[in-house]
N, C-alpha and C positions, 0 to 999 in steps of 0.2 A: 644666592646661593650658595654652599660651601666652597665649591671651586671659584666662585668671583670673589671670595675672600683670600682663598689661600693665593690666588694670584699675585694679589700687593702685599700680604702679611712678611715681617722681615724682622719679627721680635724675636728675640732671646740674643744670647751671649752673643758680642760683638757689632748690637742693630747699632750702634752709633748714638743709643738716644731715636733712633725713627724708628715706628713700630708697622711704621706701612708707607709706601709710597707707591701712590696712584697718578697715569697718566691721564690728562680725560680727552674729549675729543676737539677741544679745542686745542689741544698742544701745552696746557700749563702744566706742569707740575707739583703736587700737593706732599708735600710732606705732614705726615701725624705720627704724634706722642699721645696714647693712649691712658689714661688713671679712672680707677677705678675706688678711690680712699674708702675706708670702713665706714668715715665720717659725713656727711653730706656739706658738713661747715667745713670739712678740710677743702683744700684745694691744689695745686700741684704744687710740689717742692721746687724753690729755687733753683736747688742741687740738678733735678733735671733738667731746668730750664737750661743750666751748663753745661750741662752734658749735648744736649740738641747743638747749641750753638756750637761748641767745639766740633761735635763730630758734623754740622754742615760744612763747616769752614775745611774738614776734610775733603766730604765729598765735592764742594765746586772749585777743591783745588787738585781732585785728582789723584790725593794723598794717600787712599782710606784701603789700598789692599792689602796691608800687610796687620791691621786690624777690623776687617769689615767679616761678618759670617756669610755664607755662600751663599744663601738672599739675600741678600742683600747686594750682595756682587752683581746677583747676578739682575736683580732688578735696576742696579745701574747700568751695567751695559745697557740695557735697556733705552736708556735717557741721555745714553753718550751717543746715541745711534740718531738722536733726533735734534733739532734745532728750536729748543722750546720759546713760548709767547711767555714765560712767566713763572713765575715758582710760587707758593701760598705756602705757610706754616698753620698747619693746627695744633692746638691742645685742647684735646678734647675729654673734657670731663665729668662724672657723672658727682661732681659735690662742687666747690665753690672752684673760682676763676683762681687768673695769676696774683702773687704779691709785687705791690708797686716796684718792688726794685728789680722784679723780674723783668714783668712790661719796659722799665727802664734800661733794663741788658739787651731787650729784642729790639727798640727803638733806635739804639744805638749798634747792633749788629744791622740792623738790616740800613739802615744810612750811609754804613760806610759799605755797603753791598753796592746799593745802587750806581753812586757814580755819577754816571752824566745818563743812567737808562732810567727811561719814563717812570716817573712816582709809579706809579701802578707795576712795576714789573716782576717788585719782588716785596711781599705784601707777608705781615703775622695777624692772626687773631685766636682769640679765645672761647670755646665752645662749649661754658658750663652747662649742665642740666637747663636750667631755665633757657638758656639759648638753642639748644638744640628741639628744643618742646615748640619755641616760637617758628623756629625754620621748620621744623615739618608741618606745622599747620601752614605759615603760606607757601610751603611746594606744593604739599597738597588740595589747598583750595581751588576748587578749579574757577579759572576766568578767563575772558580773552585778553592775550597779552597786550594790544594797540589798544588806546584810549579808541571809545566810543565818541562819537561829532553827531548828534541827533539837531536836524531841522525842527524847531519847535517855535512855530509863529510869536507865539502870545507867551508873557514872560512868567514862568511857573511860579505858584505860590508856594514860598519856602517857611517850615516851620522845625524850628530846632524843641526837641524830647528826648529827654534824656541823654544819654551820648550822640544820639544821631540824629543825622539834621534829612529832612524828608521835602522830597520835589514833586508838587502834585503841577499835573501836566497832562495835555492831550498833545498827539500824533497825528502825523497823517498816516493811513494805511499802507500808503506806499512806499512810506520810512520803513515800516517795520519788517514787509515783505523782503524789500532790497536790503535790509542789516541780516536777515536770515538766508538771501541769495549769498551773501559775502561769507558768512562766516559760519553756515549751514549749524548741526547739532553743537558743534564747539559753544555755541550760545546759549546753551540750553543742558548744562553737565549737572547746573544743582537744580535743573527742573525733571520733569515725567523724563524717565530713561528712554523709554519705545513712542513712538508715533502712535496713539490710536488710531489716524485716517478716520476706515466710515464707520462712525457710528454716528448716533441721531444729535448729537450733538455739535461734531465737528460737521455735519453738512448743514446744520443751521445757522452755526458762523458763517461758511463757506456762500450757504443762500445770503444770507444778510448783507455780504458786500460786495456780492454781483447782482443785488438783484433791485425793484423799485425801490427801499426800503435801506437802500446804505447810507443814506443823510441822517438815519437813527441808529446808526451803528455804537454810535459815542453813548443811546441812552442803553442798550439790547446788552452790551456787553462791560465783561466784571473788568475787564481792561489785560492790561500788564507792569508786573515787577520787575526794576531792576534793583540788582544787589551792585555794590560800588563799595571801594576804596573811599574816592573820594569824587565830588563833583561840581563843577564851576559852568557858569551859564555865562555866555558873552551879549550884553544888551544890545549890540550894535551889530555880531553877524547873523543872531538870532539862532544861535545853536546853544546846546545842552551839552560841557564836555564829559564823560564817566571814565572812570578809571579805574581798570582790571574789574570790569563788569560782569553778570553774568542775568539775565532773568529765572528769577525763581518764583515767578507765577504767571499762567500766558501763556504758555510753549503751545498748548492748540489752538490758541488764539493765532499765534506768529504763522504755523503752519499751516493754514489755512488761508492765512492771507497772499504764504508765497506761492501755495497752490494754485488759489484765482490769481494771482497775477504770472506763474509760467502759461495760464491759461489764456493769457490777455480779457479777461472780465472782470478784475478788480475794477472798482469804481473811486474815480479818483477823489469824490464826495466823502471815503470812510475818514471816518476821526476814531484815533482809539486812546478811552482813558488810562494814562499811566502815572508812576508815582518810582521816586528813583531815594534809594535809601542807604544811607551812607553808614558803612560799618568803621571806618579809621584805623581796619586792621585789627579790631578787636573779635578775636577770634570766638570766644561766647556766645557774644551776643550774634554775629553769622551768621553762626548754626542754626543759632534759637530761630532768626528773621526765614533763612530756608526750611527748616524743620517748619515751623509754624505757619508760612506762606503754604506750604504744599505736601509737607507730611512725607519729603522725600528724603534717604539718605546720600549725603553728598558722595557724585560720581571722579574717578579718576581727571585731569585733564587728557585731551583728547589727543592720541598721535598725530604725527607730523602727516601721514597721509591714508589715515583711516575712515574718510570719507571720498579717495577718489574712488573714480570709477572701476578701478581697476581691482581694488580693493574689496569695492563693494561685490564685484561679481567672482572677483575669488572667495570672500563669507558663504554667498548663496551656493557654490560648489561644492565648499566643504562638506555647508549643510547639506547637500544631497545624499554625501558619502558616510554620515555620520558622524562630523563634526563640527566643534562648534569656532570659529575665530574670536578671538577675543583683540577686537581691531583697536579699543582705548586700553592701554594699559590700564588696571588695577578696577575697571568698570563692572564684575564679575565677584567681587570681594563683600558686598553686601545684598545681595540679591535677597529679595522676599520669595516665601515658598511658592507663591501664585507664579512668579516671574521665571522660577526657576523652572516649574512644572510646564510656562511655555516656553521654555527655551528648551527642552528635553524630548516638547513635542514636536518643536522642529526639527531635531536631527535624529528622532528616534531611538535617539539613548540617552540612560542617565549620562550626568555631569560627568561627573566623577572620571577622570584616566580618558577625557573626549575633547578635552579645551585644547586648543595653540593659538600660543600668543603670538602677533603679529611678527614684532622683533625676530622671537624666538626661531618662527618656522621663516623668517625671508636669511636670519644669519644661517642656520641650516640647509634652505635648498641653495644660497651663495657658496659655501663648503663645499657642496658635492654637484649637482647639478649644472650647475654653475661653474664652477673649478677653480674659484676664486678663494680658499679659506684667508688667502689677507685680507682682505677684503671685508669679510665675514667675520672674523676676530680686530683686526685694525684698526679699520675704517666703519666700520659700523653705520657711523652716520651720512656718509654716503652711497650707504644702499637706500637710502629714501629721498634723496638727493638728485636732482634732475641733472640729466647731462650737461644742459649749457651751463650750470653750473657746477662743473666740475665734480658730478657723482655720477649714477649708474643706473638710477631708478627705470628709466622707461626701456632700457637694455636688462635689466633683471625681471621687471616684472613687465615680461611680454610675452608674445602668442606660446612662445617652448613652454611658460609655468601653467601647470596644472595643479588642481587642487589633489589629484594621482599622488605625483611627486610633492609636493609640500607634504602630505601622509608618514610617503617611504623617508625623510628627508628628516622630518617630526622623532618619527618614532628611533631611527639612526640617532642622532643626538640624544634623546630620551637613555638609551641605553647606554651610552658614553657618560655622560653628566650621572646614572647609576652607577657605574663603576667607581667613576673618581669621588661618588660620595661614599661608595663601602672601602675603597682604598686612605680616603681621608679620617672617616672611622678609623681603622685599624693602625694608621701613623699617629694619632693621636696617642692613643695608649702603649705604643711601641716607641714615642721617645725617649722613654728612660732605659728601653734593653740596650743591651752589646752584644746579641746578634739577630740583626735587621730581618737576614736573609729567610732566617724560621720563623722571623713573625711575618713576613712578605708574603710567605710561601701559598698557604691555601690560596688566595688572592691572585696571588700571578703567574704561579706557578714554577715549577721548582727550574728551567735555564733562563727565566729572566730573574727571578728570585738572585738565582746565584749569580750570574755576569753584572748585573745593574743594581742590584738595591742599594748601590750606593748614589745615585741619580736621582731612584725614585722618584722622588720628594721634590724635584724641580721640574722633573716631565709630568707625572700628569694631571697635574692642576691646568696645565695650559694645552694639554691634550686634546680637550673635545672636538673642538672643529677643525681642526688640525684629520685628527684621523679620524673624523667621518667623509673628510673629502679621500683620506688614500682606502678607506676601504669599499667606499661607492665607485673607486676606480678601478681596485682589483675585483668585484662584480662584475660590473658592465661592463671594463673594456679585455680582462683578463679572462674571465670566466664563461661571460657573453649572457650573463642570466637575464631573460626576460623581466619588462620595469614590475608586472602583475609578482613575480617570484622574490624580488628582494626581502621583502620586509620578511616572509616566513624564514628564508636563511638566514637570515640576521638574526628570528629571536630564537632560533634554532643555536647558532654558532653563536652569539654576542662575545661572550667571553675569549670564547677560546681565536676570535678574528683579534678582538682588541689586544690580547698579550700578544699574537703573533705580528701584530704592526709594531707595538712597543721596543719588539725584540729585534725587528726589522729597523725601526728608526735607529733605535741608540748604538746599534750596529755600527752600521753604516758612518751615525758621525761618529764614534771613535776610531775607525778606521780608514777617515777620511777627513781630516782637520782642515783641508783644507778649502775644502767647502762646506765645512762644521765649525767655522771659528770662531762662531759668536755663543753667547750665553741661551741655555734652552726657549728663555722668554723672548728672544729676537727670534732665535730659526724656528719655532712654532707658527710666529706669526708671517712667515718668509712664505711668499709665493717660491722663491730661486727655490729653497731647499725642499718644500712642497715636492716642486718637477723634478728635485733630484731624487727623493723617494719615493715617489710614483716609477721612476726609470727601475730604480735599484730592484724592489717590487716586483716588476716585470719582467727584469733578469733573475730573479730565482726563483718566477716562476715555469721560464723558460726551462734552467736549465735541470730544474724538477720533470718539467715534462721530456728532457731528452736524455735523462737518467731512467726514468722509468720506460719509454719505449726502447732502451739498451737492452733492458732483461725480458 
C-alpha cells in the first residue's frame, strides 16, 4: 500500500544515500538504496555507494542531525528507541549489480564495523533484477517450512530424468493421514484449494481405506505426488526426507485418509503409491510440475493461524454477515470463475469490497476494540503468537471478538487508509509547491491546513491504526454510540472525524512537548501517547458540553 511505502521512505535531499529505512518484526534494521538505470546493463555507480558508506558512518555515530532531511531524522529517531538485532544494507537495482571496487569498499566498511560483534550482525547485499525475480519466486512458492521425514519401509526406486530426480515408493496410509493432521492445508497449498469432501470419488476413497478391500488400496488409488527442492533416503532409518515439500497431486486422497483416521476406521494395511519429484529450486520446472499434475495455479503460503479453530470459526461467522475472510494471504488472487462464483454464493455478495484479510482485520480490531494500537502497528507478529510465547493471540482472539466487531474495525481502517491514499496523491503532486496550505486545504480543511501543513507529511502516513483507536474511543466512550450504529456514523462523518482527530493529535503534541518529545513515527506507535490523546479528546468533548449547557 502507498501508506506502507510512505512510512519507510526517506528519499530526497539530505537522505545521506538512504532511500528507505525499515525495521522488521525481528528487529533487524534494513537500509535501502534503489536505482532504476535507463539501461538494464548499467549498475549502481560506485560514487553512490561511497555516499551510502559516508551516510551510514554519520548515522551509526549519531552525527547526522545537521545534514539529514526530516523524514530520515524521523526514521532514525524510531531506530534509536530500540536495540537492533542487526543491520542489513541493501542495494536494489533494475539493472546490473555493483562494480568490484564498490564491493571491496563495502566489505571493508562492514568488516570495520563488526569489531567483536557476530559475523551476521551487519551485512550488505546487492539485488539486481535477476536476484529480485528469483527471491520473489522463492518467497511466493508454497512449501512446508520444516523437512518432511516419511517412513518408507521399502527403498524407493530413483530415476534421474532431465534436471530432476524422481523417487517412486509406497507409503502407509497412516503416515499420510498423520502428515495431514500435523500440517493441515499447509501441505496442499499447490494442490486443489478447497476440500471437495462429500463427492462420489471421495466417498469411494474413504470406503476403500476403511472397508474389506483396504489391502488393495495400492492398486485402486492414483496415489500422491510430492514436489520438493531436495530429497534424501536413509537406508538405515528407512526414512525419506523431503525439503520444502508440497503435495501437488493427491490432496483428496490425503484428506480422505485423514477423515478415516479421525473416525478411527483407517485400516492399518492401507498402502498408497507415491512419488517425490525434486525441483532443485528451478522455478519454471516446479511451476510446470504443479500445473501439469493438478492444473491449478499456485496459492500463497498459509498464514500462521489460518487453520486455527478460532480463525475458522471467525471465517464462518463473517460469511454469515456477507464477508469473506482471506485466511491465507494471497489465496484469492488467482481464483477461477467457478471458484469466485462459489465464494460469492457462500457469502451472498459479490467479492469486490467484501474481503477482509486476516492480518488487516486483526490489526484493526487490536487498535480499536482491544485498545492497543501499539501492538497493532509495532508488534504485529505478537497478535498471532500465543501468550506463553510472549504474544497476545488468545487474549485478542477471545470470546469478546465477534465477526460484527471485525467488520466495524475493518470498515473504519479502510476509511483511514483511503484518506491516507488521497493525501499521498496530493502530496506527490504538491512537492514542488511553495504554498502547501492552499494545496492541502481541499482534503484537510482550513483549520488543519493553516495550522499544521508543515508536519502533515510526517503524521498522515503513520496515522491509520492510531486514529482508528482514537475515533473508536470517541464514538464508544464519549458519544456512547451503540455497536450497531458505529459503521453508519463513520460512513457519514469519516473525513470530518479524521480531520478533527488529526487536529487534536497535533495540537496536543505541539503544546505538550514533555509528553510528545519523540518523532511522529515513534509517537504514533506508542500506547502511552495514545492514552494522552484519548484523555485529551475526552477533555475537549467535556469542555464543549459544559460550554453548551452554559448557554
